[in-house]
DSSP file (Angstrom, degrees, kcal/mol; ACC not computed):
  #  RESIDUE AA STRUCTURE BP1 BP2  ACC     N-H-->O    O-->H-N    N-H-->O    O-->H-N    TCO  KAPPA ALPHA  PHI   PSI    X-CA   Y-CA   Z-CA
    1    1 A M              0   0    0      0, 0.0     0, 0.0     0, 0.0     0, 0.0   0.000 360.0 360.0 360.0  75.2   94.5   -7.8   19.8
    2    2 A A        +     0   0    0      2,-0.1     2,-0.2     0, 0.0     0, 0.0   0.562 360.0 107.7 -93.4  -6.5   94.8   -4.1   20.5
    3    3 A D        -     0   0    0      1,-0.0     2,-0.4    41,-0.0     0, 0.0  -0.502  64.7-137.4 -75.0 137.1   93.3   -4.4   24.1
    4    4 A R        -     0   0    0     -2,-0.2    40,-2.8    38,-0.0     2,-0.6  -0.747  11.4-139.4 -92.8 140.4   95.8   -3.9   26.9
    5    5 A Y  E     -A   43   0A   0     -2,-0.4     2,-0.3    38,-0.2    -2,-0.0  -0.896  19.2-155.4-106.1 124.6   95.6   -6.3   29.8
    6    6 A L  E     -A   42   0A   0     36,-2.9    36,-2.7    -2,-0.6     2,-0.1  -0.668  11.4-124.9-101.9 149.2   96.0   -4.8   33.3
    7    7 A T     >  -     0   0    0     -2,-0.3     4,-2.1    34,-0.2     5,-0.1  -0.323  33.4-105.8 -78.7 171.4   97.1   -6.3   36.6
    8    8 A V  H  > S+     0   0    0     32,-0.4     4,-2.6     1,-0.2     5,-0.2   0.893 123.4  53.0 -64.6 -40.6   95.0   -6.0   39.7
    9    9 A A  H  > S+     0   0    0      1,-0.2     4,-2.2     2,-0.2    -1,-0.2   0.877 108.6  48.7 -64.9 -37.6   97.5   -3.4   41.0
   10   10 A Q  H  > S+     0   0    0      2,-0.2     4,-2.3     1,-0.2    -1,-0.2   0.913 111.3  49.5 -67.8 -42.4   97.2   -1.3   37.9
   11   11 A V  H  X S+     0   0    0     -4,-2.1     4,-2.3     2,-0.2     5,-0.2   0.930 110.6  50.6 -62.5 -45.6   93.4   -1.4   38.0
   12   12 A A  H  X>S+     0   0    0     -4,-2.6     5,-2.7     1,-0.2     4,-1.1   0.909 110.5  49.4 -56.8 -44.6   93.4   -0.4   41.6
   13   13 A E  H  <5S+     0   0    0     -4,-2.2     3,-0.2     3,-0.2    -1,-0.2   0.913 111.0  48.8 -62.1 -43.6   95.7    2.5   40.9
   14   14 A L  H  <5S+     0   0    0     -4,-2.3    -1,-0.2     1,-0.2    -2,-0.2   0.846 116.2  43.9 -66.7 -34.6   93.5    3.7   37.9
   15   15 A L  H  <5S-     0   0    0     -4,-2.3    -1,-0.2    -5,-0.2    -2,-0.2   0.632 109.7-124.0 -83.8 -14.2   90.3    3.5   40.1
   16   16 A G  T  <5S+     0   0    0     -4,-1.1    -3,-0.2    -3,-0.2     2,-0.2   0.853  73.5 110.6  73.0  34.3   92.1    5.1   43.1
   17   17 A T  S   <S-     0   0    0     -5,-2.7    -1,-0.2    -6,-0.2     2,-0.1  -0.656  72.9 -90.0-127.2-178.0   91.3    2.2   45.4
   18   18 A T    >   -     0   0    0     -2,-0.2     3,-0.8    -3,-0.1    -1,-0.1  -0.437  44.1-102.0 -85.3 171.7   93.2   -0.5   47.1
   19   19 A E  T 3> S+     0   0    0      1,-0.2     4,-1.7     2,-0.2     5,-0.2   0.722 114.7  73.6 -66.7 -20.6   93.8   -3.9   45.5
   20   20 A R  H 3> S+     0   0    0      1,-0.2     4,-2.5     2,-0.2    -1,-0.2   0.885  90.1  56.9 -58.0 -42.0   91.1   -5.4   47.6
   21   21 A F  H <> S+     0   0    0     -3,-0.8     4,-2.3     1,-0.2    -1,-0.2   0.948 109.2  42.5 -63.5 -50.9   88.3   -3.7   45.5
   22   22 A P  H  > S+     0   0    0      0, 0.0     4,-2.1     0, 0.0    -1,-0.2   0.869 113.5  54.2 -65.8 -32.4   89.3   -5.1   42.1
   23   23 A R  H  X S+     0   0    0     -4,-1.7     4,-2.5     2,-0.2    -2,-0.2   0.913 108.4  48.7 -63.1 -41.6   89.9   -8.5   43.7
   24   24 A R  H  X S+     0   0    0     -4,-2.5     4,-2.4     2,-0.2     6,-0.2   0.917 108.3  54.0 -62.2 -42.5   86.3   -8.4   45.1
   25   25 A L  H  <>S+     0   0    0     -4,-2.3     5,-3.0     1,-0.2     6,-0.7   0.900 112.2  45.6 -56.8 -40.7   84.9   -7.4   41.7
   26   26 A I  H ><5S+     0   0    0     -4,-2.1     3,-1.1     3,-0.2    -1,-0.2   0.901 111.6  49.9 -72.3 -39.4   86.7  -10.4   40.2
   27   27 A A  H 3<5S+     0   0    0     -4,-2.5    -1,-0.2     1,-0.3    -2,-0.2   0.831 114.5  44.9 -67.5 -31.1   85.5  -12.8   43.0
   28   28 A E  T 3<5S-     0   0    0     -4,-2.4    -1,-0.3    -5,-0.2    -2,-0.2   0.369 110.6-124.4 -91.4   5.5   81.9  -11.6   42.6
   29   29 A R  T < 5 +     0   0    0     -3,-1.1    -3,-0.2    -5,-0.2    -4,-0.1   0.859  69.7 134.6  55.1  39.2   82.2  -11.9   38.8
   30   30 A R      < +     0   0    0     -5,-3.0     2,-0.3    -6,-0.2    -4,-0.2   0.486  64.9  41.7 -96.0  -3.1   81.2   -8.2   38.4
   31   31 A I  S    S-     0   0    0     -6,-0.7     2,-0.2    -9,-0.1    -1,-0.1  -0.992  89.8-107.2-141.5 149.4   84.0   -7.5   35.9
   32   32 A V        +     0   0    0     -2,-0.3     2,-0.3    14,-0.1    18,-0.1  -0.491  46.7 170.4 -72.2 137.4   85.4   -9.4   32.9
   33   33 A F        -     0   0    0     -2,-0.2     2,-0.4     9,-0.2     9,-0.2  -0.967  26.4-135.7-146.6 165.5   88.8  -10.9   33.6
   34   34 A V  E     -B   41   0B   0      7,-3.2     7,-2.6    -2,-0.3     2,-0.6  -0.977  11.3-145.5-125.3 133.1   91.3  -13.3   32.0
   35   35 A K  E     -B   40   0B   0     -2,-0.4     2,-0.6     5,-0.2     5,-0.2  -0.884  13.3-176.7 -99.3 123.5   93.2  -16.0   33.7
   36   36 A V  E >  S-B   39   0B   0      3,-2.5     3,-2.0    -2,-0.6     2,-0.5  -0.877  70.4 -55.7-117.3  96.5   96.7  -16.6   32.4
   37   37 A G  T 3  S-     0   0    0     -2,-0.6     0, 0.0     1,-0.3     0, 0.0  -0.609 120.3 -23.7  67.8-120.8   97.9  -19.5   34.4
   38   38 A R  T 3  S+     0   0    0     -2,-0.5    -1,-0.3    -3,-0.1     2,-0.2   0.437 120.9  99.9 -99.5  -0.1   97.5  -18.3   38.0
   39   39 A H  E <   -B   36   0B   0     -3,-2.0    -3,-2.5   -32,-0.0     2,-0.4  -0.600  61.7-147.9 -86.5 145.4   97.7  -14.7   37.0
   40   40 A V  E     -B   35   0B   0     -2,-0.2     2,-0.4    -5,-0.2   -32,-0.4  -0.941  16.9-179.4-115.8 134.5   94.5  -12.5   36.6
   41   41 A R  E     -B   34   0B   0     -7,-2.6    -7,-3.2    -2,-0.4   -34,-0.2  -0.988  16.8-148.7-133.7 144.2   94.3   -9.7   34.1
   42   42 A I  E     -A    6   0A   0    -36,-2.7   -36,-2.9    -2,-0.4    -9,-0.2  -0.949  23.1-124.6-116.9 125.1   91.6   -7.3   33.3
   43   43 A P  E  >  -A    5   0A   0      0, 0.0     4,-1.9     0, 0.0     3,-0.5  -0.368  17.8-127.7 -66.3 142.9   91.2   -6.1   29.8
   44   44 A E  H  > S+     0   0    0    -40,-2.8     4,-2.2     1,-0.2     5,-0.1   0.863 110.8  56.0 -60.1 -34.5   91.3   -2.2   29.6
   45   45 A S  H  > S+     0   0    0    -41,-0.2     4,-2.2     2,-0.2    -1,-0.2   0.847 104.7  52.7 -65.4 -32.3   88.0   -2.4   27.6
   46   46 A A  H  > S+     0   0    0     -3,-0.5     4,-2.3     2,-0.2    -2,-0.2   0.877 109.4  49.1 -70.6 -37.9   86.3   -4.3   30.4
   47   47 A L  H  X S+     0   0    0     -4,-1.9     4,-2.2     2,-0.2    -2,-0.2   0.892 111.1  49.2 -66.2 -39.4   87.4   -1.7   32.9
   48   48 A K  H  X S+     0   0    0     -4,-2.2     4,-2.8     2,-0.2    -2,-0.2   0.926 111.7  49.1 -63.9 -44.0   86.1    1.1   30.7
   49   49 A A  H  X S+     0   0    0     -4,-2.2     4,-2.1     2,-0.2    -2,-0.2   0.878 110.3  51.3 -61.7 -40.6   82.8   -0.8   30.4
   50   50 A F  H  X S+     0   0    0     -4,-2.3     4,-1.2     2,-0.2    -1,-0.2   0.932 112.3  46.0 -62.6 -47.2   82.6   -1.3   34.2
   51   51 A I  H >< S+     0   0    0     -4,-2.2     3,-0.5     1,-0.2     4,-0.3   0.933 113.5  49.1 -62.5 -48.8   83.2    2.4   34.8
   52   52 A D  H >< S+     0   0    0     -4,-2.8     3,-0.8     1,-0.2    -1,-0.2   0.858 110.7  50.7 -59.4 -39.0   80.6    3.4   32.1
   53   53 A A  H 3< S+     0   0    0     -4,-2.1    -1,-0.2     1,-0.2    -2,-0.2   0.729 115.7  42.3 -72.1 -23.4   78.0    1.0   33.5
   54   54 A N  T << S+     0   0    0     -4,-1.2     2,-0.4    -3,-0.5    -1,-0.2   0.255  84.8 115.3-109.2  11.5   78.4    2.4   37.0
   55   55 A T    <   -     0   0    0     -3,-0.8     2,-0.5    -4,-0.3    -3,-0.0  -0.713  53.9-150.5 -84.7 127.6   78.7    6.1   36.2
   56   56 A V        -     0   0    0     -2,-0.4     2,-0.2     0, 0.0    -2,-0.1  -0.870  12.9-134.6 -99.2 125.1   75.8    8.1   37.6
   57   57 A Q        -     0   0    0     -2,-0.5     2,-0.1     1,-0.1     0, 0.0  -0.536  21.6-112.8 -81.0 145.9   74.8   11.2   35.6
   58   58 A A        -     0   0    0     -2,-0.2     2,-0.3     1,-0.0    -1,-0.1  -0.442  27.8-135.8 -73.8 147.8   74.2   14.5   37.4
   59   59 A I        -     0   0    0      1,-0.1     3,-0.1    -2,-0.1    -1,-0.0  -0.736  26.2 -97.3-100.9 159.0   70.7   15.9   37.5
   60   60 A G        -     0   0    0     -2,-0.3     2,-0.3     1,-0.2    -1,-0.1  -0.184  52.0 -80.0 -68.7 162.6   69.8   19.5   36.8
   61   61 A H        -     0   0    0      1,-0.1     2,-0.6     2,-0.0    -1,-0.2  -0.455  46.6-150.2 -67.5 126.7   69.2   21.9   39.6
   62   62 A R        -     0   0    0     -2,-0.3     3,-0.5     1,-0.1     4,-0.2  -0.882  16.3-172.4-105.0 120.4   65.6   21.4   41.0
   63   63 A R  S >> S+     0   0    0     -2,-0.6     3,-1.8     1,-0.2     4,-0.5   0.709  75.4  80.4 -81.9 -20.4   63.9   24.4   42.4
   64   64 A S  G >4 S+     0   0    0      1,-0.3     3,-0.6     2,-0.2    -1,-0.2   0.787  89.0  55.9 -58.9 -28.9   61.0   22.4   43.7
   65   65 A F  G 34 S+     0   0    0     -3,-0.5    -1,-0.3     1,-0.2    -2,-0.2   0.677 102.5  56.4 -74.3 -18.2   63.1   21.4   46.7
   66   66 A L  G <4 S+     0   0    0     -3,-1.8    -1,-0.2    -4,-0.2    -2,-0.2   0.477  80.4 112.9 -94.2  -6.0   63.7   24.9   47.6
   67   67 A R    <<  -     0   0    0     -3,-0.6     2,-0.2    -4,-0.5    -3,-0.0  -0.351  65.3-122.5 -70.2 147.8   60.1   26.0   47.9
   68   68 A R        -     0   0    0      1,-0.1     2,-0.3    -2,-0.1    -1,-0.1  -0.572  24.4-107.8 -87.8 154.4   58.7   27.0   51.3
   69   69 A A              0   0    0     -2,-0.2    -1,-0.1     1,-0.1     0, 0.0  -0.584 360.0 360.0 -75.7 139.9   55.7   25.3   52.8
   70   70 A A              0   0    0     -2,-0.3    -1,-0.1     0, 0.0    -2,-0.0   0.457 360.0 360.0 -82.0 360.0   52.6   27.6   52.8
């Protein structure tokens, strides 16, 4: 059991958001979470998977947008 379990406040701090955002992710079942009694914890690996799944890769510079109309 090497995975660390994070509180909603810790997840919000890591994401740079308010606590409302991770709570919404939990309510909408968009992130894996664990309920320990009435407490909610998010595995660190689930947070990494969420970030990886929602990361948008940059595209290369496109010169076609810079062409003039003839």
